[in-house]
C-alpha positions in Angstrom: -10.7 14.9 -1.0 -11.0 11.1 -0.8 -7.8 9.0 -1.3 -7.0 5.4 -2.0 -3.3 5.0 -1.2 -3.1 1.3 -2.2 -5.1 -0.4 -4.9 -4.5 -2.9 -7.8 -6.2 -1.8 -10.9 -3.5 -3.6 -12.9 -4.7 -7.0 -11.8 -6.5 -9.2 -14.3 -9.8 -8.7 -12.4 -9.8 -4.9 -12.9 -7.4 -4.0 -15.7 -9.7 -5.0 -18.5 -12.2 -2.2 -17.5 -9.9 0.1 -15.4 -11.3 3.3 -16.9 -14.7 2.5 -15.6 -13.2 2.1 -12.1 -11.4 5.4 -12.4 -14.6 7.0 -13.5 -16.4 5.6 -10.5 -13.6 6.9 -8.3 -13.6 10.4 -9.8 -17.4 10.8 -9.8 -17.8 12.1 -6.3 -14.6 14.2 -6.2 -12.3 11.3 -5.4 -8.8 12.7 -6.1 -5.7 10.7 -5.4 -5.1 7.0 -6.2 -1.9 5.0 -6.0 -1.5 1.5 -7.4 0.9 -1.3 -6.5 1.6 -4.9 -7.3 4.0 -7.7 -7.7 5.7 -8.3 -11.0 7.0 -6.7 -14.2 3.8 -7.2 -16.2 1.7 -5.4 -13.6 4.3 -2.6 -13.1 4.1 -1.9 -16.9 0.3 -1.9 -16.9 0.2 0.7 -14.1 2.7 3.0 -15.7 0.5 2.9 -18.8 -2.5 3.8 -16.7 -0.7 6.6 -14.9 0.4 8.2 -18.2 -3.0 7.8 -19.8 -4.9 9.3 -16.9 -3.1 12.6 -17.3 -5.2 13.1 -20.5 -8.3 11.0 -19.7 -8.7 11.9 -16.0 -7.1 15.4 -15.5 -9.0 15.8 -12.1 -7.3 12.8 -10.6 -3.8 12.3 -9.3 -2.9 8.8 -10.4 0.5 7.4 -9.4 2.2 4.1 -9.1 4.6 2.2 -6.9 6.8 -0.7 -8.1 8.4 -3.8 -6.8 7.9 -7.5 -5.9 5.3 -8.9 -3.6 6.9 -11.4 -1.1 4.7 -14.2 -2.6 6.3 -13.5 -6.0 10.0 -13.6 -5.2 12.5 -16.0 -7.0 14.0 -18.6 -4.7 17.6 -17.7 -5.8 19.2 -14.4 -5.2 21.0 -14.6 -8.5 17.5 -14.5 -10.2 16.3 -11.6 -8.1 19.2 -9.2 -8.6 18.5 -8.7 -12.4 14.9 -7.8 -11.4 16.2 -5.2 -9.0 18.3 -3.6 -11.7 15.4 -3.6 -14.1 13.2 -1.9 -11.6 15.8 0.8 -11.0 15.9 1.4 -14.7 12.1 1.5 -14.8 12.1 4.1 -12.1 14.7 6.3 -13.8 12.5 6.4 -17.0 9.2 7.1 -15.1 10.1 9.3 -12.2 7.0 11.5 -12.6 4.7 8.6 -12.1 6.4 6.4 -9.5 6.1 7.5 -5.9 7.2 4.5 -3.8 8.9 1.0 -3.6 6.3 -1.6 -2.8 4.6 -4.0 -2.2 7.4 -5.8 -0.4 7.8 -7.5 3.0 7.1 -10.9 4.7 4.1 -13.1 4.2 4.0 -16.3 6.2 0.2 -16.9 5.7 0.5 -19.4 2.9 2.8 -22.5 3.2 3.7 -22.3 -0.5 5.3 -18.9 -0.1 9.1 -18.5 -0.4 11.1 -19.3 2.8 11.5 -16.7 5.5 15.2 -16.3 4.6 14.4 -15.7 0.9 11.7 -13.1 1.7 14.0 -11.3 4.3 16.9 -11.1 1.8 14.5 -9.7 -0.8 13.1 -7.2 1.6 16.5 -6.0 2.6 17.5 -5.4 -1.1 14.3 -3.5 -1.7 14.8 -1.3 1.4 18.3 -0.5 0.2 16.9 0.5 -3.2 14.3 2.7 -1.5 17.0 4.4 0.5 19.1 4.9 -2.6 16.2 6.4 -4.6 14.9 8.4 -1.5 11.5 6.8 -1.9 9.0 5.5 0.7 8.9 1.8 1.4 5.5 0.1 1.6 5.4 -3.0 3.7 3.2 -6.1 3.2 3.5 -8.0 6.5 1.1 -10.9 7.3 1.7 -13.4 10.0 5.3 -12.4 10.1 5.6 -9.2 12.1 8.8 -10.1 14.0 10.4 -11.5 10.8 9.6 -8.2 9.1 11.0 -6.1 11.9 14.3 -8.1 12.0 15.0 -6.5 8.6 13.4 -3.1 8.9 15.0 -2.2 12.2 18.1 -1.2 10.2 16.0 1.1 8.0 14.4 3.4 10.5 15.5 6.4 8.4 13.0 5.5 5.7 9.4 6.5 5.3 7.7 3.2 6.2 4.2 2.5 5.2 2.6 -0.7 6.7 -0.1 -1.4 4.2 -3.3 -3.3 5.2 -2.5 -3.2 8.9 -3.0 -6.7 10.3 -1.6 -6.4 13.9 -2.5 -5.2 17.4 -1.4 -2.6 19.9 1.9 -4.1 20.9 3.1 -4.3 17.3 1.9 -0.7 16.7 3.8 0.6 19.6 7.0 -1.2 18.4 6.6 0.4 15.0 6.0 3.8 16.4 9.2 3.6 18.5 11.2 2.3 15.6 10.1 4.5 12.6 9.8 8.3 13.0 8.2 8.5 9.5 5.6 5.8 10.0 2.3 5.4 8.1 -0.4 2.8 8.8 -2.8 1.8 6.0 -6.4 1.1 7.0 -8.6 -1.1 4.8 -12.1 -2.5 5.0 -10.7 -5.2 7.3 -11.4 -2.8 10.2 -15.1 -3.6 9.6 -14.7 -7.4 9.8 -16.1 -9.1 12.9 -12.8 -11.1 13.4 -10.7 -7.9 13.4 -11.3 -6.6 17.0 -7.5 -6.7 17.6 -6.9 -4.5 14.6 -9.7 -2.1 15.6 -8.2 -1.7 19.1 -4.8 -0.8 17.6 -6.4 1.7 15.2 -8.0 3.5 18.1 -4.5 4.1 19.4 -2.9 5.4 16.2 -2.1 9.0 16.1 -4.0 10.5 13.2 -0.8 11.9 11.7 0.0 8.3 10.8 -3.2 7.2 9.2 -3.8 6.4 5.5 -6.9 5.0 3.7 -6.8 2.2 1.2 -8.9 -0.5 -0.5 -6.4 -3.1 -1.6 -8.9 -3.7 -4.4 -9.9 -6.1 -5.8 -9.2 -7.7 -2.5 -10.7 -6.9 1.0 -14.2 -5.7 0.1 -16.5 -3.9 2.6 -18.2 -6.2 5.1 -21.5 -5.8 3.4 -19.9 -7.1 0.1 -17.9 -10.0 1.4 -17.2 -12.5 -1.4 -17.6 -9.7 -4.0 -14.9 -7.7 -5.8 -13.6 -4.6 -4.2 -12.8 -1.3 -6.2 -11.2 2.0 -5.3 -14.5 3.9 -4.9 -15.3 1.7 -1.9 -12.7 3.4 0.1 -15.6 5.5 1.4 -16.4 2.6 3.7 -13.0 2.8 5.2 -13.5 6.5 5.9 -16.9 5.9 7.5 -15.5 3.2 9.9 -12.5 5.3 10.8 -14.7 8.2 11.7 -16.5 5.9 14.1 -13.4 4.4 15.6 -11.6 7.7 16.0 -14.7 9.8 16.9 -13.8 12.3 14.3 -15.8 14.2 11.6 -15.3 13.0 8.0 -14.2 16.4 6.8 -11.5 16.5 9.4 -10.4 12.9 8.5 -10.2 13.8 4.8 -7.9 16.7 5.6 -5.7 14.5 7.8 -5.4 11.7 5.2 -4.7 14.2 2.4 -1.9 15.8 4.3 -0.4 12.4 5.4 -0.5 11.1 1.8 1.1 14.2 0.3 3.9 14.1 2.8 4.5 10.4 2.3 4.6 10.7 -1.5 5.9 14.2 -1.9 2.9 15.2 -4.0 
């Protein structure tokens, strides 16, 4: 069973032909796919896909996660709180399809992003909602590990999933000490020539924490740099992980399947 635990079929690049991408994913017994993104429009699109897939793709388990990306947060808390309430209502109406709160966190990579304080306040509110709803919290953290941990250290009781892991061994060890229910998402970045720091940390991850994801349409395989990614390309992640961890693909598939089902209560 092949799994993509984080993809974005609701983006403009993929949504227009999302059934084709689901067909590609299903063709070689791909099985579980979870989507995430940033705003209300994308949340609604993915709930639509999750519902339609029950009829159109009965062999797939298609789920969604909802919330706000750190690059898409209003500057004022007064504007953010109504969004929080709306998302809680959205969850209550779609519990069968929604499995996590994400993609939230801290992103300091782009100068035009909201300020650190704004992002941290939003992350705290989202973590509180995940705790209230007893859902996993998926973290987007880029160039802001310490700023992310300043908030998350008070939420060690949650299931924490660091999506698209960008960091090294020291950061991994801090996460492992802080979060008993930790998951680390591996993407095609682990193939990139500039990602040796990430590869070294991946070699030190206990397999019980590993998840596989594409982050499509972003982060394509190394041989397709500059092209559009899609969920079916998660196989490249599996291949590279088998090499890094010195493990057979059948064994890795079983590990990722168990990790995913435990994370999302599937």
